C-alpha positions as CSV (number, residue, x, y, z in Angstrom):
1,M,16.4,1.9,-9.8
2,K,18.4,-1.2,-8.8
3,K,16.5,-4.5,-9.1
4,F,17.0,-7.3,-6.7
5,P,14.8,-10.4,-6.2
6,I,12.5,-11.1,-3.2
7,A,13.0,-7.7,-1.6
8,T,11.0,-7.3,1.6
9,Q,8.9,-4.2,2.0
10,E,6.4,-2.4,4.2
11,I,3.0,-2.0,2.6
12,G,1.1,0.5,4.7
13,S,0.1,1.6,8.2
14,I,1.3,0.4,11.6
15,R,-0.9,1.0,14.7
16,K,0.0,4.2,16.7
17,P,0.6,3.6,20.4
18,K,-2.2,4.7,22.8
19,W,-0.1,7.4,24.4
20,L,0.4,9.1,21.0
21,V,-3.3,8.9,20.1
22,K,-4.2,10.5,23.5
23,L,-1.5,13.2,23.1
24,L,-2.7,14.1,19.6
25,Q,-6.3,14.3,20.8
26,N,-5.5,16.6,23.8
27,K,-6.5,20.1,22.9
28,D,-4.4,21.5,25.7
29,I,-1.2,20.4,24.2
30,S,0.5,22.7,21.7
31,E,0.9,21.8,18.0
32,E,4.7,22.1,18.4
33,I,4.7,19.3,21.0
34,K,2.4,17.2,18.8
35,Q,4.6,17.6,15.8
36,T,7.7,16.6,17.8
37,A,5.8,13.5,18.9
38,R,4.8,12.7,15.3
39,D,8.5,13.0,14.3
40,D,9.6,10.7,17.1
41,M,7.1,8.0,16.2
42,S,8.0,8.3,12.5
43,L,11.7,7.9,13.3
44,L,11.0,5.0,15.7
45,N,8.9,3.1,13.1
46,L,11.5,3.7,10.4
47,K,14.4,2.4,12.6
48,M,12.3,-0.6,13.7
49,F,11.7,-1.5,10.1
50,E,15.3,-1.1,9.2
51,D,16.6,-3.0,12.2
52,I,14.2,-5.9,11.4
53,G,15.8,-6.0,8.0
54,L,13.2,-4.7,5.5
55,D,14.8,-3.8,2.2
56,V,12.2,-1.1,1.3
57,V,10.8,1.1,4.1
58,Y,8.7,4.1,5.0
59,D,7.4,5.0,8.5
60,G,4.1,3.1,8.8
61,E,2.2,6.3,8.0
62,A,3.0,7.6,11.5
63,K,2.0,11.2,10.7
64,R,-1.3,10.4,9.0
65,V,-4.7,10.2,10.7
66,E,-6.0,7.7,8.1
67,M,-5.3,7.1,4.4
68,Y,-8.5,8.6,3.1
69,E,-9.2,11.4,5.6
70,Y,-5.6,12.7,5.7
71,S,-5.8,13.3,1.9
72,V,-9.3,14.8,1.6
73,R,-8.6,17.2,4.4
74,R,-6.0,18.7,2.1
75,I,-8.0,18.8,-1.2
76,E,-10.0,22.0,-2.0
77,G,-13.5,21.1,-3.1
78,I,-14.0,18.2,-0.6
79,T,-15.3,18.7,2.9
80,L,-15.9,16.1,5.6
81,A,-19.5,15.1,6.1
82,G,-19.2,12.8,9.1
83,K,-18.4,9.2,10.0
84,I,-20.0,6.2,8.3
85,R,-19.5,2.5,8.9
86,S,-16.9,0.9,6.6
87,W,-16.8,-2.7,7.9
88,D,-17.4,-4.5,11.3
89,N,-17.2,-1.7,13.9
90,K,-14.8,0.4,11.9
91,Y,-15.8,3.9,10.7
92,Y,-14.3,6.5,8.5
93,N,-14.9,10.3,8.0
94,K,-16.5,10.5,4.6
95,G,-16.1,13.5,2.4
96,R,-18.5,15.5,0.2
97,C,-17.2,16.9,-3.1
98,T,-19.3,20.1,-3.6
99,K,-17.1,21.8,-6.2
100,K,-14.4,21.1,-8.7
101,V,-11.3,19.9,-6.9
102,K,-8.2,22.0,-6.6
103,Y,-4.6,21.2,-5.6
104,K,-3.4,23.1,-2.5
105,G,0.2,21.7,-2.5
106,P,2.2,18.5,-1.9
107,Y,0.5,17.2,1.3
108,H,3.0,14.3,1.8
109,L,6.1,16.3,1.1
110,D,7.1,17.2,4.7
111,E,6.9,13.6,5.9
112,F,8.8,12.3,2.8
113,M,11.6,14.8,3.4
114,F,11.8,13.7,7.0
115,I,12.1,10.0,5.9
116,K,14.6,10.9,3.2
117,K,16.8,12.6,5.7
118,N,16.7,9.7,8.2
119,A,16.4,6.5,6.1
120,R,19.3,4.1,5.4
121,K,17.3,1.8,3.1
122,M,15.3,2.2,-0.1
123,I,12.2,4.3,0.4
124,K,8.7,3.5,-1.0
125,L,6.2,6.3,-0.4
126,P,2.5,5.3,-0.2
127,I,-0.3,7.7,-1.4
128,T,-4.0,7.2,-1.7
129,G,-5.2,6.9,-5.4
130,A,-7.8,8.9,-7.3
131,Y,-10.2,6.0,-7.8
132,T,-10.4,5.2,-4.0
133,L,-10.7,8.9,-3.1
134,A,-13.7,9.2,-5.5
135,D,-15.3,5.9,-4.6
136,W,-15.2,6.7,-0.9
137,S,-16.6,10.2,-1.3
138,Y,-20.1,11.7,-2.0
139,N,-20.0,13.2,-5.5
140,E,-22.2,16.3,-5.4
141,C,-20.4,18.3,-8.2
142,Y,-19.4,16.2,-11.2
143,K,-21.7,14.8,-13.8
144,S,-20.4,11.3,-13.3
145,K,-18.0,9.2,-11.1
146,E,-15.7,8.9,-14.1
147,D,-15.4,12.7,-14.4
148,F,-14.8,13.0,-10.7
149,T,-12.1,10.3,-10.6
150,I,-10.2,11.5,-13.7
151,D,-10.2,15.1,-12.4
152,L,-8.8,13.9,-9.1
153,A,-6.1,12.0,-11.0
154,R,-5.2,15.0,-13.2
155,K,-5.6,17.9,-10.8
156,I,-4.6,16.4,-7.5
157,I,-2.6,13.1,-7.7
158,R,-0.5,13.9,-10.7
159,P,0.7,17.3,-9.3
160,L,1.3,15.7,-5.9
161,I,3.4,12.9,-7.5
162,R,5.3,15.4,-9.7
163,D,6.2,17.5,-6.6
164,L,7.3,14.5,-4.7
165,V,9.5,13.1,-7.5
166,K,11.1,16.6,-7.9
167,E,12.3,16.2,-4.3
168,G,13.7,12.7,-4.8
169,A,10.8,10.2,-4.5
170,D,11.6,7.5,-7.0
171,F,9.3,4.7,-5.8
172,I,5.7,5.5,-5.1
173,Q,2.9,3.1,-4.1
174,I,-0.6,4.2,-5.1
175,D,-3.1,2.6,-2.7
176,E,-6.4,1.6,-4.4
177,P,-8.3,-0.5,-1.8
178,A,-11.5,0.2,-3.6
179,A,-10.2,-1.0,-7.0
180,T,-11.9,-4.4,-7.0
181,T,-15.1,-3.5,-5.1
182,H,-16.8,-2.7,-8.4
183,P,-15.4,-5.2,-11.0
184,D,-17.2,-3.5,-13.9
185,E,-15.2,-0.3,-13.2
186,I,-11.7,-1.8,-13.6
187,N,-11.2,0.3,-16.7
188,L,-11.7,3.5,-14.7
189,V,-9.2,2.2,-12.1
190,V,-6.6,1.7,-14.9
191,D,-7.4,5.0,-16.7
192,S,-7.2,7.0,-13.4
193,F,-3.9,5.4,-12.5
194,N,-2.4,6.1,-15.9
195,E,-3.6,9.7,-15.7
196,S,-2.0,10.1,-12.3
197,I,1.5,9.1,-13.4
198,K,1.5,10.5,-17.0
199,G,4.8,12.1,-18.0
200,I,6.5,11.3,-14.6
201,N,9.7,9.3,-14.4
202,A,9.6,7.0,-11.3
203,K,8.8,3.5,-10.2
204,F,5.1,3.0,-9.4
205,G,3.3,0.2,-7.6
206,V,-0.4,-0.2,-7.1
207,H,-1.6,-1.7,-3.9
208,I,-5.0,-3.5,-4.1
209,C,-6.1,-5.4,-1.1
210,Y,-8.9,-7.9,-0.4
211,S,-10.1,-8.7,-3.9
212,G,-12.8,-11.3,-4.6
213,N,-10.6,-12.5,-7.5
214,Y,-7.6,-10.6,-8.9
215,S,-7.9,-12.6,-12.1
216,D,-11.0,-10.7,-12.9
217,M,-8.8,-7.6,-13.5
218,Y,-7.5,-9.2,-16.7
219,P,-7.1,-8.3,-19.5
220,H,-7.9,-4.6,-18.6
221,V,-5.1,-4.3,-16.1
222,L,-2.5,-5.0,-18.8
223,E,-3.0,-1.4,-19.9
224,M,-2.0,-0.1,-16.5
225,K,1.5,1.6,-16.5
226,N,2.5,0.3,-13.1
227,H,5.8,-1.5,-12.4
228,Q,4.6,-3.5,-9.4
229,Y,1.5,-4.9,-7.9
230,E,1.2,-5.1,-4.2
231,L,-1.5,-7.7,-3.5
232,E,-3.2,-9.7,-0.7
233,F,-2.9,-13.5,-0.8
234,A,-2.2,-14.8,2.7
235,N,-5.6,-14.0,4.0
236,R,-7.1,-16.7,1.8
237,D,-4.2,-19.2,1.9
238,S,-3.8,-22.3,4.0
239,W,-1.3,-22.5,6.9
240,S,0.1,-25.8,5.7
241,K,3.7,-26.2,4.5
242,G,4.5,-27.1,0.9
243,V,4.6,-25.7,-2.6
244,Q,1.9,-27.8,-4.1
245,H,-1.1,-26.1,-5.7
246,A,-3.5,-27.5,-3.0
247,K,-1.3,-26.1,-0.2
248,R,-1.1,-22.7,-1.8
249,N,-4.7,-22.2,-2.7
250,G,-4.6,-18.5,-1.9
251,Y,-2.0,-17.8,-4.6
252,S,-2.7,-20.3,-7.4
253,S,-5.5,-18.6,-9.3
254,F,-3.9,-15.1,-9.8
255,L,-0.4,-16.4,-10.3
256,K,-1.5,-18.7,-13.1
257,T,-3.4,-15.9,-14.7
258,F,-0.4,-13.6,-14.3
259,R,1.8,-16.2,-16.1
260,E,-0.8,-16.9,-18.8
261,Y,-1.0,-13.3,-19.8
262,G,2.8,-13.0,-20.0
263,E,3.0,-10.3,-17.3
264,K,6.5,-9.0,-16.5
265,K,5.6,-6.6,-13.8
266,E,6.8,-7.3,-10.2
267,I,4.4,-8.8,-7.6
268,G,4.5,-7.5,-4.1
269,L,3.4,-10.9,-2.6
270,G,1.3,-10.7,0.5
271,V,2.6,-13.4,2.8
272,L,1.2,-12.1,6.2
273,D,-2.5,-12.2,7.1
274,V,-3.1,-8.8,8.8
275,H,-6.5,-10.0,10.3
276,V,-5.1,-12.5,12.7
277,N,-2.7,-12.3,15.6
278,E,-1.0,-15.7,14.9
279,I,2.6,-15.2,13.7
280,E,3.2,-17.0,10.4
281,P,6.0,-19.6,10.8
282,I,9.0,-18.7,8.6
283,E,8.7,-22.1,6.8
284,I,5.2,-21.2,5.6
285,I,6.4,-17.8,4.4
286,R,9.3,-19.5,2.6
287,D,6.9,-21.9,0.9
288,R,4.5,-19.1,-0.2
289,I,7.5,-17.3,-1.8
290,L,8.9,-20.5,-3.4
291,Y,5.5,-21.4,-4.8
292,A,5.1,-17.9,-6.4
293,V,8.6,-18.2,-7.9
294,K,7.8,-21.6,-9.3
295,I,4.6,-20.3,-11.0
296,V,6.0,-17.1,-12.5
297,D,9.4,-18.7,-13.2
298,D,11.4,-15.5,-12.3
299,P,12.5,-14.6,-8.8
300,N,13.2,-11.0,-9.9
301,L,9.5,-10.5,-10.2
302,I,8.7,-11.5,-6.6
303,H,8.9,-9.1,-3.7
304,V,7.4,-9.7,-0.3
305,N,5.1,-7.7,2.0
306,P,2.1,-8.1,4.3
307,D,-1.3,-8.4,2.7
308,C,-2.1,-4.8,3.7
309,G,-1.3,-2.3,6.5
310,L,-0.9,-3.9,9.9
311,R,-2.7,-1.2,11.9
312,T,-5.4,-3.6,13.0
313,R,-2.8,-5.6,14.9
314,S,-0.9,-4.6,18.0
315,R,2.6,-3.2,17.5
316,E,4.2,-6.2,19.2
317,T,2.3,-8.6,16.8
318,S,3.0,-6.4,13.8
319,F,6.8,-6.3,14.3
320,A,6.9,-10.0,15.1
321,K,5.1,-10.8,11.9
322,L,7.5,-8.6,9.9
323,K,10.5,-10.1,11.6
324,N,9.4,-13.6,10.5
325,M,8.6,-12.3,7.0
326,V,12.3,-11.2,6.6
327,S,13.5,-14.6,8.0
328,G,11.2,-16.5,5.7
329,A,12.3,-14.5,2.7
330,K,16.0,-15.3,3.5
331,L,15.1,-19.0,3.7
332,A,13.5,-18.7,0.2
333,K,16.5,-17.0,-1.2
334,K,18.8,-19.6,0.3
335,S,16.6,-22.4,-1.3
336,L,16.9,-20.6,-4.6
337,G,20.6,-20.2,-4.4
338,L,20.3,-16.4,-4.3
339,I,22.4,-16.0,-1.1
């Protein structure tokens, strides 16, 4: 896959408009009409991302209910137990694993083929990883969480990735939002990731959001066979301009650790805070990127994305943030003499 520095990319979900949510919840509307609506939203998101100028795109997960539920509904051995509170007033439908998991087929293939047919830009396909699926589920079958997680990696995620790669997926983002919620289990995160991609030739990113301290992943994460990290930084950073350590407090700790361990993997640098409606000025985005390049000393290792999915923001706010992200990345590349 071609490499280019400071590529801008989508990271996850975009909020669905209210009309689409109401349509999909209406039991009187046929599945054929609902599928057409999903296709229309997928295509609209895709073209919006491309028109904004993102270098790497998908469709904002337009056809998925939610990253966890969408997956577990399609895995034999896991049934939904009901909604529980995840954070604030947000809830998710938690699954119960009552028997050994079994693969029922490539549950992201149809959406990927639709994107592949319609995209003009490079595609990055996001999937939910084995560790998060296990961590967010009740384990009522396996002897341990380790057994449950590794079985998901081997029997569900690896076959899924293999089927997607056969159809042309060459850049896959494995989402592991649970990865740093239990710091003592980072070895299991690494092992399950490696089991998920074993023997498969593609580019793999790992998306880990809202960590207490990414530096705590070291040295264990050095064994992970990923090509890129997609990480959250803007949420903890100041809104001051500048490339000094004090101004970029949200980035300094991990980037210094990254350099100290001699890492040569790419960093998907979170430069947009997905928890606020304020639109980041392009100069601050530029400085966040320039600071990262200064620390790792290689612009080819820096790519740019929001901290996480933007589904908690309005569509208007989300696209405005992404537009500024692209403009800020262009300013950074200009400052570095890359354009």
